[in-house]
C-alpha positions as CSV (number, residue, x, y, z in Angstrom):
1,M,-9.1,-22.3,-24.2
2,H,-11.1,-24.4,-21.8
3,A,-11.2,-28.1,-22.2
4,S,-14.9,-28.0,-23.0
5,A,-14.3,-25.7,-25.9
6,L,-12.2,-28.5,-27.5
7,S,-14.9,-31.1,-27.2
8,P,-16.5,-30.4,-30.6
9,L,-13.0,-30.8,-32.2
10,L,-11.5,-33.7,-30.4
11,P,-12.7,-37.2,-29.4
12,P,-13.3,-37.9,-25.7
13,F,-9.8,-39.5,-25.5
14,F,-8.2,-36.0,-25.8
15,L,-10.2,-34.4,-23.0
16,L,-7.4,-35.0,-20.5
17,C,-7.4,-33.8,-16.9
18,F,-4.2,-33.1,-15.0
19,P,-5.1,-32.5,-11.3
20,Q,-2.4,-31.3,-9.0
21,R,-1.2,-34.0,-6.7
22,P,1.8,-34.5,-4.4
23,C,4.9,-36.2,-6.0
24,V,6.6,-39.3,-4.8
25,P,10.3,-38.7,-4.6
26,G,12.9,-41.1,-5.7
27,S,16.5,-41.0,-6.7
28,R,19.2,-42.9,-8.5
29,S,23.0,-42.5,-8.3
30,V,25.1,-41.7,-11.3
31,P,28.8,-42.4,-11.5
32,G,31.0,-39.3,-11.2
33,S,29.8,-35.9,-9.9
34,M,26.4,-36.0,-11.4
35,A,23.3,-36.9,-9.3
36,V,20.2,-37.5,-11.4
37,C,17.0,-37.4,-9.5
38,Y,13.6,-38.5,-10.6
39,Q,10.3,-37.3,-9.2
40,Y,7.1,-37.6,-11.3
41,Q,3.7,-36.0,-11.0
42,L,1.5,-38.6,-12.8
43,P,-1.7,-37.2,-14.2
44,V,-5.0,-39.0,-13.9
45,L,-6.4,-39.9,-17.3
46,P,-10.0,-41.1,-17.9
47,L,-8.9,-44.2,-19.7
48,D,-10.3,-47.7,-19.5
49,R,-7.0,-49.3,-18.6
50,P,-3.8,-48.2,-16.7
51,V,-1.5,-46.0,-18.7
52,P,2.2,-47.1,-18.8
53,K,4.7,-44.9,-17.0
54,H,6.7,-44.4,-20.1
55,V,3.7,-42.6,-21.7
56,L,3.2,-40.4,-18.7
57,S,6.8,-39.2,-18.4
58,R,6.3,-36.7,-21.2
59,R,7.0,-33.0,-20.9
60,G,3.9,-31.4,-19.4
61,A,3.0,-34.3,-17.1
62,I,4.3,-32.5,-14.1
63,S,2.4,-30.0,-12.0
64,F,3.2,-28.0,-8.9
65,S,0.8,-27.6,-6.0
66,S,-0.8,-24.3,-6.1
67,S,-0.1,-23.8,-2.4
68,S,3.6,-24.4,-2.8
69,S,6.2,-21.8,-3.6
70,L,9.5,-23.0,-5.1
71,F,11.7,-20.6,-3.3
72,G,9.7,-20.4,-0.1
73,C,9.6,-24.1,0.7
74,A,11.6,-25.1,3.8
75,N,12.9,-28.1,1.9
76,P,12.8,-27.4,-1.9
77,R,14.1,-30.9,-2.6
78,L,10.7,-32.3,-1.8
79,L,9.1,-30.4,-4.7
80,S,8.5,-32.0,-8.0
81,Q,11.1,-31.4,-10.7
82,R,11.5,-32.0,-14.4
83,R,13.5,-35.1,-15.5
84,G,16.7,-35.3,-13.5
85,A,17.6,-31.8,-12.3
86,I,21.1,-30.8,-13.2
87,S,23.8,-31.6,-10.6
88,Y,25.4,-28.7,-8.8
89,E,28.0,-27.9,-6.3
90,S,26.4,-25.1,-4.4
91,S,24.7,-24.4,-1.1
92,D,21.9,-22.7,-2.9
93,Q,19.1,-25.1,-2.8
94,T,17.2,-23.4,-5.7
95,A,20.0,-24.5,-8.0
96,L,18.4,-28.0,-7.9
97,Y,15.6,-26.5,-10.1
98,I,17.8,-25.0,-12.8
99,R,16.2,-25.9,-16.1
100,M,15.6,-23.9,-19.2
101,L,12.2,-22.3,-19.1
102,G,11.2,-23.9,-22.4
103,D,11.3,-27.2,-20.6
104,V,9.6,-26.4,-17.4
105,R,6.1,-25.4,-18.4
106,V,4.6,-24.2,-15.1
107,R,2.0,-21.4,-14.9
108,S,2.5,-18.4,-12.7
109,R,-0.5,-19.3,-10.5
110,A,1.4,-22.3,-9.3
111,G,3.7,-20.1,-7.4
112,F,6.8,-20.8,-9.5
113,Q,9.0,-17.9,-10.6
114,P,10.7,-18.7,-13.9
115,E,13.7,-16.5,-13.3
116,R,16.2,-16.5,-10.4
117,R,15.8,-13.4,-8.3
118,D,19.1,-12.0,-9.3
119,S,18.4,-12.4,-13.0
120,H,17.3,-9.5,-15.3
121,P,13.9,-8.5,-13.9
122,Y,12.2,-7.7,-17.1
123,I,12.8,-10.7,-19.4
124,D,10.5,-13.7,-19.3
125,F,12.3,-16.3,-21.4
126,R,9.0,-18.1,-22.1
127,L,7.9,-15.1,-24.2
128,L,11.0,-14.7,-26.3
129,H,9.5,-16.3,-29.3
130,L,5.8,-15.6,-28.9
131,P,4.3,-13.7,-31.9
132,P,1.5,-11.2,-31.3
133,E,-1.2,-13.8,-32.0
134,T,-0.5,-15.5,-28.7
135,V,-4.1,-16.5,-27.9
136,E,-4.8,-18.3,-31.2
137,L,-1.4,-20.0,-31.2
138,A,-1.8,-21.1,-27.6
139,S,-5.0,-22.8,-28.5
140,A,-3.3,-24.5,-31.5
141,R,-0.4,-25.6,-29.4
142,K,-2.8,-27.2,-26.9
143,I,-4.5,-29.2,-29.7
144,R,-1.1,-30.2,-31.2
145,R,0.1,-31.3,-27.7
146,L,-3.0,-33.5,-27.2
147,L,-2.6,-35.0,-30.7
148,S,1.0,-35.6,-30.0
149,F,0.1,-37.4,-26.8
150,Q,-2.3,-39.7,-28.6
151,R,0.3,-40.5,-31.3
152,Y,2.8,-41.3,-28.5
153,F,0.3,-43.4,-26.6
154,R,-0.7,-45.4,-29.7
155,S,3.0,-46.0,-30.7
156,A,3.6,-47.3,-27.2
157,H,0.9,-49.9,-27.6
158,L,2.2,-50.7,-31.1
159,F,5.5,-51.8,-29.8
160,R,4.2,-53.6,-26.7
161,D,4.8,-57.3,-26.5
162,V,7.0,-57.2,-29.6
163,S,10.2,-59.3,-29.3
164,S,13.5,-57.7,-30.0
165,L,14.3,-60.2,-32.7
166,N,11.4,-59.4,-35.1
167,S,10.5,-55.9,-34.0
168,L,12.5,-54.0,-36.7
169,C,10.3,-55.3,-39.5
170,I,7.3,-53.3,-38.3
171,L,9.0,-49.9,-38.5
172,D,8.6,-49.6,-42.3
173,D,4.9,-49.1,-41.7
174,D,5.7,-45.7,-40.0
175,Y,7.4,-44.3,-43.0
176,S,5.8,-42.9,-46.0
177,G,7.1,-44.1,-49.3
178,Q,9.0,-40.9,-50.1
179,A,10.6,-40.7,-46.7
180,L,11.7,-44.3,-47.0
181,C,13.2,-43.6,-50.4
182,M,15.2,-40.7,-48.9
183,L,16.4,-42.9,-46.0
184,E,18.0,-45.2,-48.6
185,K,20.2,-42.3,-49.5
186,N,21.0,-41.3,-46.0
187,G,24.7,-41.0,-46.8
188,S,24.2,-38.4,-49.6
189,W,25.7,-35.0,-48.9
190,N,22.7,-33.5,-50.9
191,F,20.2,-35.0,-48.4
192,D,17.4,-32.4,-48.0
193,I,16.6,-32.5,-44.3
194,F,13.8,-29.9,-44.8
195,L,11.9,-32.1,-47.2
196,F,12.6,-35.1,-45.0
197,D,11.1,-33.3,-42.0
198,R,8.0,-32.5,-43.9
199,L,7.6,-36.1,-45.1
200,T,7.9,-37.4,-41.6
201,N,5.4,-34.9,-40.2
202,G,8.1,-33.0,-38.1
203,N,9.7,-36.2,-36.8
204,S,12.9,-36.1,-38.8
205,L,15.2,-36.5,-35.8
206,V,13.4,-39.6,-34.4
207,T,13.0,-41.2,-37.8
208,L,16.5,-40.6,-39.1
209,A,18.3,-41.4,-35.8
210,F,16.4,-44.7,-35.4
211,H,17.2,-45.6,-39.0
212,L,20.9,-44.9,-38.5
213,F,21.0,-47.0,-35.3
214,K,19.6,-49.8,-37.3
215,H,21.8,-49.1,-40.3
216,H,25.0,-49.3,-38.2
217,G,23.8,-52.5,-36.4
218,L,23.9,-50.7,-33.0
219,I,20.5,-52.2,-31.9
220,E,21.7,-55.8,-32.2
221,H,25.3,-55.1,-31.1
222,F,24.4,-53.3,-27.9
223,K,21.1,-55.3,-27.4
224,L,19.1,-52.1,-27.2
225,D,15.5,-52.4,-26.3
226,L,13.4,-51.1,-29.2
227,V,10.7,-49.4,-27.1
228,K,13.3,-47.7,-24.9
229,L,15.3,-46.4,-27.9
230,R,12.2,-45.0,-29.6
231,R,11.1,-43.4,-26.3
232,F,14.6,-41.9,-25.8
233,L,14.6,-40.4,-29.3
234,V,11.1,-39.0,-28.9
235,M,12.1,-37.3,-25.6
236,V,15.2,-35.9,-27.2
237,Q,13.2,-34.5,-30.1
238,E,10.7,-32.9,-27.8
239,D,13.4,-31.2,-25.8
240,Y,14.3,-29.1,-28.8
241,H,12.3,-25.9,-29.0
242,R,10.1,-25.8,-32.1
243,N,9.9,-22.0,-31.9
244,N,13.7,-21.6,-32.5
245,P,14.2,-20.8,-36.1
246,Y,17.6,-22.5,-36.2
247,H,18.5,-24.4,-33.0
248,N,15.6,-27.0,-33.2
249,A,15.2,-30.7,-33.9
250,V,15.6,-30.2,-37.6
251,H,19.1,-28.8,-37.0
252,A,19.9,-31.8,-34.8
253,A,18.7,-34.2,-37.5
254,D,20.9,-32.3,-40.1
255,V,24.0,-32.6,-37.8
256,T,23.2,-36.3,-37.2
257,Q,23.1,-36.9,-40.9
258,A,26.3,-35.1,-41.5
259,M,28.0,-37.1,-38.7
260,H,26.8,-40.3,-40.4
261,C,28.5,-39.1,-43.6
262,Y,31.7,-38.4,-41.8
263,L,31.7,-41.8,-40.1
264,K,31.5,-43.4,-43.5
265,E,34.7,-41.8,-44.6
266,A,37.3,-44.4,-45.5
267,K,39.8,-43.0,-42.9
268,F,37.1,-43.4,-40.2
269,A,35.3,-46.5,-41.4
270,E,38.3,-48.7,-41.1
271,S,39.1,-47.7,-37.5
272,V,35.9,-46.7,-35.7
273,S,34.3,-49.2,-33.4
274,P,30.6,-49.7,-32.7
275,W,31.1,-47.8,-29.4
276,D,32.5,-44.8,-31.3
277,I,29.6,-44.8,-33.7
278,L,27.1,-45.0,-30.8
279,V,28.7,-42.1,-28.9
280,G,29.1,-40.1,-32.1
281,L,25.4,-40.4,-33.2
282,L,24.2,-39.8,-29.7
283,A,26.2,-36.6,-29.4
284,A,25.1,-35.4,-32.8
285,A,21.4,-35.9,-31.9
286,T,21.6,-34.3,-28.4
287,H,24.3,-31.6,-28.9
288,D,21.8,-28.7,-28.8
289,M,19.1,-30.1,-26.6
290,D,16.9,-27.5,-24.8
291,H,18.6,-24.6,-26.6
292,P,16.8,-21.4,-25.6
293,G,17.4,-19.6,-28.9
294,V,19.8,-17.1,-27.4
295,N,23.6,-17.3,-27.1
296,Q,25.9,-17.4,-24.1
297,P,26.7,-13.7,-23.9
298,F,22.9,-13.0,-23.6
299,L,22.6,-15.5,-20.7
300,I,25.6,-13.9,-19.0
301,K,24.5,-10.3,-19.3
302,T,21.0,-11.1,-18.0
303,S,22.5,-13.0,-15.0
304,H,20.6,-16.1,-16.1
305,H,20.7,-19.0,-13.6
306,L,22.4,-21.3,-16.1
307,A,25.3,-18.8,-16.5
308,N,25.6,-18.7,-12.7
309,L,25.5,-22.5,-12.4
310,Y,28.2,-23.1,-14.9
311,K,30.3,-20.0,-14.0
312,N,29.9,-18.4,-17.4
313,T,31.9,-21.3,-19.1
314,S,30.4,-23.3,-21.9
315,V,27.0,-22.6,-20.4
316,L,24.8,-23.9,-23.2
317,E,27.0,-26.9,-24.0
318,N,27.1,-28.0,-20.3
319,H,23.3,-27.7,-20.2
320,H,22.9,-29.7,-23.4
321,W,25.1,-32.5,-22.0
322,R,23.4,-32.7,-18.6
323,S,20.0,-32.7,-20.3
324,A,21.1,-35.6,-22.5
325,V,22.3,-37.6,-19.5
326,C,19.1,-37.0,-17.7
327,I,17.0,-38.3,-20.6
328,L,19.4,-41.3,-20.9
329,H,18.6,-42.2,-17.3
330,E,14.9,-41.5,-17.5
331,S,14.5,-43.6,-20.6
332,K,16.7,-46.4,-19.1
333,L,18.2,-46.9,-22.6
334,F,21.4,-48.3,-21.2
335,S,20.1,-49.8,-18.0
336,H,21.6,-53.1,-19.0
337,F,25.1,-51.6,-19.2
338,S,27.6,-52.0,-16.4
339,V,28.3,-49.0,-14.1
340,E,31.6,-48.5,-15.8
341,E,30.1,-48.5,-19.3
342,S,27.4,-46.1,-18.3
343,Y,30.0,-43.8,-16.8
344,Q,32.2,-43.9,-19.9
345,I,29.3,-43.2,-22.3
346,E,28.2,-40.2,-20.2
347,R,31.8,-38.9,-19.9
348,Q,32.5,-39.2,-23.7
349,L,29.2,-37.8,-24.6
350,G,30.0,-34.7,-22.5
351,S,33.5,-34.4,-24.1
352,L,32.0,-34.4,-27.6
353,I,29.2,-32.0,-26.8
354,L,31.5,-29.6,-25.0
355,A,33.7,-29.5,-28.0
356,T,31.0,-27.8,-30.0
357,D,31.5,-24.6,-28.0
358,I,32.4,-22.1,-30.7
359,S,34.7,-20.2,-28.3
360,R,37.0,-23.2,-28.3
361,Q,37.3,-23.2,-32.1
362,N,40.9,-22.1,-32.2
363,E,41.9,-24.5,-29.5
364,F,40.7,-27.5,-31.5
365,L,41.9,-26.2,-34.8
366,S,45.4,-25.6,-33.5
367,Q,45.5,-29.1,-32.1
368,L,44.4,-30.6,-35.4
369,Q,46.9,-28.6,-37.4
370,T,49.7,-29.7,-35.1
371,R,48.8,-33.3,-35.2
372,L,48.5,-33.3,-39.0
373,D,51.8,-31.4,-39.4
374,M,53.6,-33.9,-37.2
375,S,51.7,-37.0,-38.6
376,D,50.7,-37.7,-35.0
377,L,47.2,-39.2,-35.7
378,Y,46.9,-42.9,-35.0
379,L,43.2,-44.0,-35.3
380,N,44.1,-47.3,-33.7
381,D,44.5,-45.3,-30.5
382,A,41.1,-44.8,-28.7
383,C,42.2,-41.3,-27.5
384,H,43.1,-40.2,-31.0
385,R,39.8,-41.6,-32.4
386,H,37.9,-39.7,-29.8
387,F,39.7,-36.5,-30.7
388,M,38.7,-36.9,-34.3
389,L,35.2,-37.6,-33.3
390,Q,35.2,-34.2,-31.6
391,I,36.5,-32.6,-34.8
392,A,33.9,-34.5,-36.8
393,L,31.1,-33.2,-34.6
394,K,32.4,-29.7,-34.8
395,C,32.4,-30.0,-38.6
396,A,28.9,-31.4,-38.6
397,D,27.7,-28.6,-36.4
398,I,28.9,-25.9,-38.7
399,S,28.5,-27.7,-42.0
400,N,25.6,-25.7,-43.4
401,P,27.8,-23.5,-45.6
402,C,29.3,-26.6,-47.1
403,R,25.9,-27.9,-48.3
404,P,24.4,-27.2,-51.8
405,W,23.3,-23.6,-52.1
406,E,19.6,-24.3,-51.9
407,L,20.0,-25.9,-48.5
408,S,22.8,-23.6,-47.2
409,K,20.8,-20.5,-48.0
410,Q,17.9,-21.7,-45.9
411,W,20.0,-22.5,-42.9
412,S,21.8,-19.1,-43.2
413,E,18.5,-17.2,-43.2
414,K,17.2,-19.2,-40.2
415,V,20.3,-18.7,-38.1
416,S,20.3,-14.9,-38.9
417,Q,16.6,-14.8,-38.0
418,E,17.5,-16.2,-34.6
419,F,20.3,-13.8,-34.1
420,F,18.2,-10.8,-35.1
421,H,15.4,-11.9,-32.8
422,Q,17.9,-11.9,-29.9
423,G,19.0,-8.4,-30.9
424,D,15.4,-7.2,-30.9
425,I,15.0,-8.5,-27.4
426,E,18.2,-6.8,-26.3
427,R,17.1,-3.5,-27.9
428,K,13.7,-3.7,-26.3
429,Y,15.2,-4.1,-22.8
430,K,18.0,-1.6,-23.4
431,L,20.8,-4.2,-23.2
432,D,24.0,-4.0,-25.3
433,I,23.2,-5.7,-28.6
434,S,25.3,-8.8,-29.1
435,K,27.6,-9.1,-32.1
436,L,25.9,-10.2,-35.3
437,C,22.5,-9.7,-33.7
438,D,21.6,-6.1,-34.9
439,R,19.3,-6.3,-37.9
440,H,19.9,-2.6,-38.5
441,T,23.6,-3.0,-39.1
442,E,24.1,-6.6,-40.2
443,T,22.9,-8.6,-43.2
444,V,22.6,-12.3,-43.8
445,A,25.2,-12.1,-46.5
446,N,27.7,-10.2,-44.4
447,I,27.2,-12.6,-41.5
448,Q,27.8,-15.6,-43.7
449,I,30.9,-14.2,-45.5
450,G,32.6,-13.6,-42.1
451,F,31.5,-17.0,-40.7
452,I,32.8,-18.8,-43.8
453,T,36.1,-16.9,-43.9
454,Y,37.1,-17.1,-40.3
455,V,35.3,-20.1,-38.8
456,V,34.2,-22.7,-41.4
457,K,36.9,-22.6,-44.1
458,P,39.9,-23.0,-41.8
459,L,38.4,-26.1,-40.1
460,F,37.3,-27.8,-43.3
461,V,40.6,-27.2,-45.0
462,E,42.3,-29.2,-42.1
463,W,39.5,-31.8,-42.2
464,S,40.2,-32.2,-46.0
465,R,43.9,-32.8,-45.1
466,F,42.8,-35.5,-42.7
467,T,40.3,-37.4,-44.9
468,N,41.6,-36.5,-48.4
469,S,38.3,-37.8,-49.8
470,T,35.8,-37.0,-52.5
471,L,33.3,-35.8,-49.9
472,S,35.8,-33.3,-48.4
473,Q,36.5,-31.9,-51.8
474,T,32.8,-31.6,-52.5
475,M,32.3,-29.7,-49.3
476,L,35.1,-27.3,-50.1
477,G,33.6,-26.8,-53.5
478,H,30.2,-25.9,-52.2
479,L,31.8,-23.7,-49.6
480,S,33.6,-21.7,-52.3
481,L,30.6,-21.4,-54.5
482,N,28.3,-20.4,-51.5
483,N,30.8,-17.7,-50.4
484,A,30.9,-16.3,-53.9
485,S,27.1,-16.3,-54.0
486,W,26.9,-14.3,-50.7
487,K,29.5,-11.9,-52.0
488,G,27.4,-11.4,-55.1
489,L,24.3,-10.8,-53.1
490,L,26.1,-8.3,-50.8
491,Q,27.5,-6.4,-53.8
492,G,24.0,-6.2,-55.3
493,Q,22.6,-5.0,-52.0
494,T,25.3,-2.3,-51.8
495,Q,24.7,-1.1,-55.3
496,S,20.9,-1.0,-54.7
497,G,21.4,1.0,-51.6
498,E,23.7,3.5,-53.4
499,E,21.2,3.9,-56.2
500,T,18.4,4.5,-53.7
501,D,20.5,7.2,-51.9
502,S,21.3,8.8,-55.2
503,V,17.6,9.0,-56.2
504,C,16.7,10.5,-52.8
505,R,19.4,13.2,-53.2
506,E,18.1,14.1,-56.6
507,Q,14.6,14.4,-55.4
508,D,15.8,16.6,-52.5
């Protein structure tokens, strides 16, 4: 839809123009092997006063020159790039631009090819989740994006010139009464994240994470700037793909709430430091950032550039971690930290996020069992606490089957929908269909029964040994009831199928 077509619907403020202009390069060093680069293409907005840079650094504020070609440029480093390209150890200059396609929103006429040339030639990852009504939805997305920009712009002015001492008191105005009531019960295992997301108008991750930072006293303890923190959380939430049925910002908010519940456990609460809480909540909020809605085997079989970059090892988890670090630097949330503190938080954040790789499940489960059997867990030791934070994040990430049935069933249907969508793509392009992704042979009930039996239950049994708390027993109780419910549904589906086959035979 052309901008003029939106004029009857939107006020003049929304009629934004984004001309293509050259970018001004800049860089900043990061401890370790990670180099995070910053290059912004700032749009020109018809506003009466200058727009602050933290407003313009949103996704979509970057454009490529139409005369440039990403892979044909003599020096690709001079081209603009999305927030802090991922570091790499390769002579291939195009690796500098490796980002998930849901993040880099560049049109084909700009000369940018979304897939590496050695990738699968038929799949455009931008189209994985587009329904048939692409034209209408594209127009709606443009309107929502403009509205989102206005909300972000207004919030930036709201927090301008507000001192850090009295700034927290104005946040309650952003919450509706019902959402505020739910936040008062943020430690309840029955917390309905779907309802909370609706009450916050799709901002569950920003609202919940900000509240938990305040609840744990992290803002005062680490002297965090309120505007930088809010901007960081907004950027994190926007880096999740709304089109993903499961791996989206609501899932991140759910994992963050579960992590908060685990940090309140008596075994943890008496030992964890504010630093542990900070890293734990950050890891929970960012652990699936920029998830493409497909799994690692899919990226490997299509020779996706991320699989090539990370050598087919923890591909998604590495990308989530590097994306989180890039946003940390762009938001400058910890700019007042020392170099050593910044390095430590990035390293520990990576360690926690990489632990969520499901292929490492048995590795961590075996370590936990050994430590518990030998009574070799001392939470006064920082290394032992970090190991248990890894276990806590793993539990939070797969805690859906341990929620009450009404919540667990919704999550199960969403993750199966995402699996089946990947299977449909693989079938369409004549690829081998990944395990659990074939809607013709798998059912939601069958997937969940196997997931509970072989992945969730063994981990939560050991977690219960560690905490020995009411919450752990509650989770195991829900897990058992949910497993029985899925078995009942599976049995009913089997009987129904047999009856249908019998009727068909009789008719024949």
